[in-house]
C-alpha positions, 0 to 999 in steps of 0.5 A, spaced: 652 418 857 652 411 854 645 412 851 647 418 848 653 415 845 649 410 842 644 415 839 649 419 836 652 412 833 645 410 830 644 417 827 651 417 824 650 410 821 643 413 818 647 418 814 653 414 812 651 413 805 650 421 804 657 422 807 660 416 802 657 420 796 660 427 799 667 423 800 667 420 793 665 427 789 671 430 793 676 425 791 674 426 784 674 433 784 681 433 788 684 428 782 681 432 777 684 439 779 691 435 780 691 433 773 689 439 770 694 443 774 699 438 772 698 438 765 698 446 765 705 446 768 708 441 763 705 445 758 708 451 760 715 448 762 715 445 755 714 452 752 719 455 756 724 449 754 723 450 747 724 458 747 730 457 750 733 451 746 728 451 739 733 445 736 730 441 742 723 441 739 722 434 738 724 431 744 721 436 748 714 435 745 715 427 746 717 428 753 711 433 754 706 429 751 708 423 755 708 427 762 701 430 760 698 423 759 701 420 765 698 426 769 691 425 765 691 418 767 692 420 774 686 424 774 682 418 771 684 413 776 681 418 781 675 419 777 674 411 777 676 411 784 670 415 786 665 411 784 
């Protein structure tokens, strides 16, 4: 039993670099998808808000751009964290 566990641990250590690559790619994919969803939600809500109150276009545009930049920033951080 002990020898089986040792051989399994050695086999897992041999595949560790492959697993690290998969984990990094998964992190980047989830971060990119989250950023895309965030930007889409901010954009749709900004258009909805302008439709309800066209007079507040300037304020809504400013807040929308800031929110989209923050969402994209999180996607970039996830991309850089995957390396």
